[in-house]
C-alpha positions in Angstrom: 5.4 2.9 -31.3 2.1 4.7 -31.8 0.2 1.3 -31.7 1.9 0.5 -28.4 0.9 3.8 -26.9 -2.7 3.3 -28.0 -2.7 -0.2 -26.4 -1.3 1.1 -23.2 -4.0 3.7 -23.0 -6.6 1.1 -23.8 -5.2 -1.2 -21.1 -5.5 1.7 -18.6 -9.1 2.3 -19.6 -9.8 -1.4 -19.3 -8.8 -1.5 -15.7 -11.3 1.2 -14.7 -14.3 -1.3 -14.4 -12.1 -3.4 -12.1 -11.8 -0.5 -9.7 -15.5 0.5 -9.9 -17.2 -2.9 -9.6 -16.3 -5.5 -7.0 -14.2 -8.4 -8.3 -14.8 -12.1 -7.5 -11.1 -12.8 -7.2 -10.8 -10.1 -4.5 -14.1 -10.2 -2.6 -16.8 -12.6 -3.7 -19.0 -11.6 -0.8 -19.2 -8.1 -2.1 -20.0 -9.4 -5.6 -23.0 -11.4 -4.2 -24.2 -8.4 -2.3 -24.0 -6.2 -5.4 -25.9 -8.8 -7.4 -28.6 -9.0 -4.8 -28.9 -5.2 -4.5 -28.9 -4.6 -8.3 -30.9 -7.5 -9.9 -31.5 -5.6 -13.2 -28.0 -4.3 -13.7 -25.9 -7.1 -12.4 -26.7 -9.7 -15.1 -25.6 -7.3 -17.8 -22.4 -6.6 -16.0 -21.7 -10.3 -15.5 -22.4 -10.9 -19.2 -19.5 -8.7 -20.1 -17.4 -10.2 -17.3 -17.1 -6.9 -15.4 -16.9 -8.8 -12.1 -13.9 -10.8 -13.5 -12.1 -8.0 -15.4 -8.5 -9.1 -14.9 -9.2 -12.8 -15.9 -11.6 -12.0 -18.8 -10.7 -12.9 -22.4 -11.1 -9.3 -23.6 -8.7 -8.0 -21.0 -6.2 -10.7 -21.8 -6.4 -9.9 -25.5 -5.4 -6.3 -24.8 -2.2 -7.2 -23.0 -1.4 -10.0 -25.5 -1.7 -7.5 -28.3 0.5 -5.1 -26.3 3.1 -7.9 -25.9 3.1 -8.6 -29.6 3.4 -4.9 -30.4 6.4 -4.6 -28.0 8.1 -7.6 -29.5 7.6 -6.2 -33.0 9.1 -2.9 -31.9 12.0 -4.3 -29.9 13.4 -6.9 -32.4 14.1 -4.5 -35.3 15.5 -1.8 -33.0 17.9 -4.3 -31.4 19.4 -5.1 -34.8 19.7 -1.4 -35.6 21.3 -0.7 -32.3 23.9 -3.4 -32.7 24.8 -2.2 -36.1 25.2 1.4 -34.8 27.4 0.3 -32.0 29.8 -1.5 -34.5 29.7 1.4 -36.9 32.3 4.2 -36.8 31.4 7.8 -36.2 30.9 9.8 -39.4 33.6 12.0 -41.0 33.8 15.6 -39.8 32.1 17.9 -42.3 34.1 20.8 -43.7 31.7 23.6 -42.8 31.4 23.2 -39.0 29.8 26.6 -38.6 26.7 25.3 -40.2 26.0 22.9 -37.4 23.7 23.8 -34.5 26.6 24.5 -32.1 30.1 25.7 -33.0 33.0 27.6 -31.6 36.6 28.2 -32.6 39.9 29.6 -31.2 43.4 30.3 -32.4 46.2 28.7 -30.5 50.0 29.1 -30.8 51.1 25.6 -31.9 51.2 23.4 -35.0 48.3 21.4 -36.3 49.3 17.9 -35.2 49.8 19.1 -31.6 46.4 20.8 -31.6 44.8 17.6 -33.0 46.5 15.5 -30.3 45.1 17.9 -27.7 41.7 17.6 -29.3 41.8 13.8 -29.1 42.9 13.9 -25.5 40.0 16.3 -24.6 37.4 14.0 -26.2 38.8 10.9 -24.6 38.7 12.6 -21.2 34.9 13.1 -21.7 34.3 9.5 -22.8 33.8 10.0 -26.5 34.5 7.2 -29.1 36.9 8.6 -31.7 37.3 8.4 -35.4 40.5 9.9 -37.0 41.0 11.1 -40.5 42.3 8.4 -42.9 43.7 10.7 -45.5 46.1 12.7 -43.4 43.6 15.5 -42.9 43.6 17.2 -39.5 40.2 16.3 -38.0 38.7 14.0 -35.5 35.1 13.0 -34.7 33.8 12.0 -31.3 30.6 10.3 -30.5 29.0 9.3 -27.1 25.6 8.4 -25.7 25.1 4.9 -27.1 23.7 3.8 -23.7 20.7 6.1 -24.4 19.3 3.6 -26.9 20.4 0.7 -24.7 18.3 2.2 -21.9 15.4 2.5 -24.4 15.6 -1.2 -25.3 16.1 -2.1 -21.7 12.9 -0.2 -20.7 10.9 -2.0 -23.4 12.3 -5.4 -22.6 11.7 -4.9 -18.9 8.1 -3.7 -19.6 7.6 -6.9 -21.6 9.0 -8.9 -18.7 6.6 -7.2 -16.2 3.7 -8.2 -18.4 4.9 -11.8 -18.6 5.6 -12.0 -14.8 2.1 -10.7 -14.0 0.6 -13.2 -16.5 2.6 -16.0 -14.9 1.5 -15.0 -11.4 -2.1 -15.0 -12.4 -1.9 -18.3 -14.2 0.1 -20.3 -11.6 -0.8 -18.3 -8.5 -3.6 -18.7 -6.0 -5.1 -16.8 -3.1 -7.3 -17.8 -0.2 -9.0 -16.1 2.7 -9.6 -17.4 6.2 -10.8 -16.0 9.6 -8.8 -17.0 12.7 -9.8 -16.1 16.2 -7.4 -15.3 19.0 -6.0 -18.5 20.5 -6.9 -20.6 17.5 -4.7 -22.4 15.0 -5.4 -23.1 11.3 -3.8 -25.6 9.0 -3.7 -24.7 5.3 -5.5 -27.2 3.0 -7.8 -26.6 0.1 -10.8 -27.4 2.3 -10.0 -25.2 5.2 -10.1 -21.8 3.4 -13.2 -19.8 3.7 -12.7 -18.7 0.1 -10.1 -20.1 -2.3 -9.3 -18.8 -5.8 -6.9 -20.9 -8.0 -5.2 -19.6 -11.1 -6.1 -21.3 -14.4 -3.0 -23.5 -14.2 -2.8 -23.9 -10.5 -3.8 -27.1 -8.7 -5.0 -27.7 -5.2 -2.0 -29.9 -4.7 0.2 -26.8 -5.1 -1.0 -25.5 -1.7 1.7 -26.1 0.8 1.0 -27.6 4.2 1.6 -25.2 7.1 -0.1 -24.1 10.4 -0.7 -20.6 11.5 -1.9 -19.7 15.0 -3.1 -16.3 16.1 -1.5 -15.6 19.4 -2.8 -12.1 19.9 -4.1 -9.1 17.9 -3.7 -5.5 19.1 -5.8 -2.7 17.6 -5.5 0.9 18.6 -7.9 3.7 17.7 -7.6 7.5 17.8 -8.9 8.9 21.1 -7.2 12.3 21.3 -8.5 14.0 18.1 -12.0 15.3 17.6 -14.3 15.3 14.7 -13.8 12.9 11.8 -10.4 11.7 13.1 -11.9 10.4 16.4 -12.1 6.7 16.4 -9.9 6.2 13.3 -7.6 3.2 13.5 -4.0 4.0 14.5 -2.4 0.5 14.3 -3.1 -3.1 13.7 -0.5 -5.4 15.0 -0.5 -9.1 15.8 1.7 -12.0 16.8 1.4 -15.3 15.0 3.0 -18.7 15.3 4.0 -20.4 12.0 4.8 -24.1 11.7 6.1 -25.8 8.6 6.4 -29.6 8.3 9.8 -30.7 9.6 10.7 -27.2 11.0 10.5 -25.6 14.4 7.6 -23.3 15.2 8.4 -19.7 14.6 6.8 -16.5 16.0 6.3 -13.6 13.6 5.0 -10.1 14.0 2.6 -8.9 11.4 0.7 -5.7 10.7 -1.0 -3.9 7.8 1.3 -4.1 4.7 3.8 -6.2 6.8 2.7 -9.8 6.0 3.8 -13.1 7.5 6.2 -15.0 5.3 5.6 -18.8 5.0 7.7 -20.8 2.6 7.8 -18.1 0.0 4.1 -17.2 0.4 2.7 -14.1 2.1 -0.1 -13.9 4.6 -1.7 -10.4 4.8 -3.9 -9.0 7.5 -7.1 -8.3 5.5 -9.5 -7.4 8.3 -10.4 -7.7 11.9 -13.3 -7.6 14.3 -14.9 -9.0 17.4 -16.1 -12.5 18.3 -18.5 -12.6 21.3 -18.3 -15.8 23.4 -21.8 -17.1 23.8 -23.0 -20.2 25.8 -26.5 -21.6 25.3 -28.0 -24.0 27.9 -31.3 -25.8 28.0 -33.7 -25.8 31.0 -31.6 -28.6 32.6 -28.4 -26.4 32.4 -27.0 -28.7 29.8 -24.7 -26.9 27.4 -26.1 -26.9 23.9 -23.7 -24.4 22.4 -20.5 -22.7 23.7 -18.1 -20.9 21.3 -16.8 -17.6 20.1 -18.9 -16.4 17.2 -17.5 -14.1 14.5 -19.4 -10.9 13.9 -18.7 -8.9 10.7 -18.2 -5.1 11.1 -20.7 -3.0 9.1 -19.2 0.5 9.7 -16.1 2.3 11.0 -17.3 2.0 14.6 -17.4 -1.8 14.3 -21.1 -2.2 14.7 -21.2 -5.8 13.7 -23.8 -8.4 12.5 -23.7 -12.1 13.0 -25.7 -15.2 13.7 -25.6 -18.1 16.2 -26.9 -21.5 15.1 -27.7 -23.9 17.9 -28.3 -27.2 16.2 -28.2 -29.3 19.5 -31.7 -28.1 20.3 -35.0 -29.5 19.0 -36.3 -27.5 17.3 -33.2 -25.6 16.1 -32.5 -22.2 17.7 -31.2 -19.3 15.7 -30.0 -16.1 17.3 -29.6 -13.1 15.0 -28.4 -9.7 15.9 -25.5 -7.4 16.3 -22.5 -6.7 18.5 -21.8 -3.1 19.6 -18.4 -2.3 21.0 -19.6 1.0 22.5 -23.3 1.0 22.9 -25.2 4.2 22.1 -28.9 4.6 22.0 -29.7 6.9 19.1 -33.3 8.4 18.8 -33.3 7.8 15.1 -31.0 4.9 14.5 -31.7 3.0 17.6 -28.9 0.9 19.1 -25.6 1.7 17.4 -21.9 2.0 18.3 -20.2 5.3 18.9 -16.6 4.1 19.1 -14.8 1.0 17.6 -13.1 0.2 20.9 -14.5 -1.9 23.8 -15.8 0.9 26.0 -19.4 -0.4 26.6 -19.8 -3.7 24.7 -23.2 -5.1 24.2 -24.8 -7.9 22.3 -28.3 -7.4 20.9 -30.1 -10.6 19.7 -33.5 -11.9 18.6 -34.4 -15.6 18.6 -36.0 -17.9 15.9 -37.0 -21.6 16.1 -37.2 -24.1 13.4 -35.2 -25.7 10.6 -31.8 -23.9 10.5 -30.9 -25.5 7.1 -34.1 -25.8 5.1 -33.9 -28.3 2.2 -30.3 -28.8 3.1 -29.2 -25.6 1.3 -25.8 -24.2 2.3 -25.8 -20.7 3.7 -23.5 -18.2 5.1 -22.3 -18.6 8.7 -23.1 -15.0 9.3 -26.8 -15.2 8.4 -29.8 -17.3 9.1 -32.6 -18.0 6.6 -35.5 -17.1 8.9 -38.3 -17.2 6.2 -39.3 -20.8 7.3 -38.6 -20.3 11.0 -40.8 -18.9 13.8 -39.7 -16.0 15.9 -39.6 -16.7 19.7 -42.1 -14.5 21.6 -42.8 -13.8 25.2 -46.4 -12.9 26.0 -46.9 -12.2 22.3 -44.0 -9.9 22.0 -40.8 -10.9 20.0 -38.0 -11.7 22.4 -35.3 -9.0 22.3 -32.0 -9.5 24.3 -29.5 -6.8 25.2 -26.6 -8.5 27.0 -23.4 -7.1 28.4 -20.4 -9.4 29.3 -21.4 -11.7 32.2 -25.1 -11.3 31.7 -27.6 -13.9 30.5 -31.2 -14.1 29.2 -33.7 -16.8 29.7 -36.2 -17.8 27.0 -39.7 -18.8 27.8 -38.9 -22.5 27.6 -36.0 -22.2 30.1 -33.2 -22.0 27.5 -30.6 -19.5 28.6 -28.3 -17.4 26.5 -25.2 -16.1 28.3 -22.7 -13.5 27.0 -19.4 -14.6 28.6 -16.8 -12.5 27.0 -15.1 -11.1 23.8 -12.1 -12.0 21.8 -10.8 -10.6 18.5 -10.6 -12.2 15.1 -8.3 -11.5 12.2 -9.2 -12.0 8.5 -6.1 -13.3 6.7 -5.3 -13.4 3.0 -2.9 -16.1 1.9 -1.3 -15.3 -1.4 1.0 -17.3 -3.6 2.3 -15.3 -6.6 5.3 -16.9 -8.4 5.6 -13.8 -10.6 6.0 -11.3 -7.7 9.9 -11.4 -7.5 10.4 -11.4 -11.3 8.0 -8.5 -11.7 9.9 -6.6 -9.0 13.2 -7.2 -10.9 11.7 -6.2 -14.2 10.2 -3.1 -12.6 13.6 -2.0 -11.3 15.0 -2.6 -14.8 12.3 -0.4 -16.2 13.3 2.4 -13.9 17.0 2.0 -14.8 16.2 1.9 -18.5 14.0 5.0 -18.2 16.7 6.9 -16.3 19.2 6.0 -19.0 16.9 6.9 -21.7 16.1 10.3 -20.2 19.4 11.1 -18.6 21.9 10.2 -21.3 22.4 12.6 -24.2 23.6 11.3 -27.5 25.8 13.7 -29.4 28.6 14.0 -31.8 31.5 16.5 -31.6 33.6 17.4 -34.7 36.9 19.0 -34.5 39.1 20.4 -37.3 42.4 22.2 -37.0 44.2 24.1 -39.7 46.1 27.2 -40.5 44.6 30.7 -40.1 42.4 32.2 -42.8 42.1 35.7 -43.9 39.5 36.4 -41.3 41.8 35.4 -38.4 45.1 36.4 -37.0 48.1 35.8 -39.1 49.9 33.4 -36.8 49.0 30.2 -34.9 46.5 27.3 -35.6 42.8 27.6 -35.7 40.8 25.0 -33.8 37.2 24.6 -34.8 34.7 22.6 -32.7 31.1 21.9 -33.6 28.4 19.7 -32.1 25.5 17.8 -33.6 22.8 16.4 -31.3 20.8 13.2 -31.7 17.4 14.5 -30.6 16.8 17.5 -28.3 20.0 18.7 -26.5 19.7 22.4 -25.3 23.1 22.3 -23.5 25.1 21.3 -26.6 26.7 24.8 -27.0 28.1 24.6 -23.5 29.6 21.2 -24.3 31.3 22.5 -27.4 32.7 25.5 -25.5 34.0 23.2 -22.8 35.8 20.9 -25.3 37.4 24.0 -26.9 38.4 25.3 -23.5 40.1 22.0 -22.7 42.0 22.1 -25.9 43.2 25.6 -25.6 44.1 25.1 -21.9 46.2 22.1 -22.8 48.0 24.1 -25.5 49.0 26.6 -22.8 48.1 29.6 -24.9 45.0 31.0 -26.7 44.4 34.2 -28.6 40.6 34.0 -28.6 38.3 32.4 -26.0 35.0 30.7 -26.9 33.1 33.5 -25.1 34.9 36.2 -27.2 34.2 34.2 -30.3 30.4 34.1 -29.5 30.4 37.9 -28.9 32.1 38.5 -32.2 29.5 36.3 -33.9 26.7 38.2 -32.2 28.0 41.6 -33.1 29.1 40.9 -36.6 
């Protein structure tokens, strides 16, 4: 047990780096950014797999050792528990007053009648009984076997939770994709923006389905002041889901209320704005026309993005930001003061040249401008500030028009086969813990006999004593209650349990 506790503490400590440093399985973009910003520290962190904590061998070794420890703890205790269930309660000791809780009373009735009343009182409280085999007048009652059952259930369920999580990580997968309003997306291995497969998962395991983002509604706080102003109030959307051979369904989704598709879950991971930009050449021929996703950089949705116009020679790259509510700050320059579309503006600069030098892949949100030439007008770099419906003409006659704005949603598609089993085992853990903490295991011994020299000269003496199995501060009250039931059923008593305790305290 001590080893298991140490391993649980070690497992808790091992999860700390996973919450401090970004994880590749959750957000690979943040990992790349962290590596770029920390060129000296990042290689050492990566050497110890601190960017892949939960899939690292050292983390797996901890929970494997925990599983082995739990198995080694559970198996012997199961055998002991089965033997204790089949075993009879022990014989009643002769000196009941030496036990932690005891009481006695003298009743008018014979011994067998008092013993029958004692057995009835114990059965009414759910005790398992053992009677005297030698004709002596005693009975033993024992209850609380489910306490150890709850203990075993808790440990078995905890083992099941670990196995379920391990199975989910081995056979599960997760992928991220950005969908703009009015667009549809079909799930295949190649259509995800990022895809992370479990060690035993295959690309063929990804089901085929189509998700369309019909609309996305976002509300921000406008009535409060201070830090609460501009805070998000709700993220709600409507999506269409289509599975092969099934009718198209519409599903509402929100934060923590995912879309369900064939047993998989689609979560709303993020959202932002996508300005609609059209680029035409000097002859008014359309070179580019599309909604471009811009990534928010702060809580006011000041966003960065890039537009790559490959239909122009040389290639044209537009780099800049989208500001939902434009504010000119003396120190920060152009920024956004509110995440909602109050005064949207698009600020861009232009570069000419090879958009994909040496054929290297690059992010859709950035442009490698180190081998490009910045477009100038009379020697000054071109700077565009466009509002919806406005356009800007470059020196060569190319026009950039800001036509409108739509929203985009970042979706996380997650397949976790261990989710449902883990939930079931977690519920079993709670039930087992409640049984372990709520059920009291105790033994009650009862002896009846004739009066002694210290009691009255007539009647039968009923002695009740209790023995706890562990801590049981309310045991004396249980003993008193059993004795009260016996004397009440006899119809007569000459000394109550309370009187007996007062006599013991004073004498």
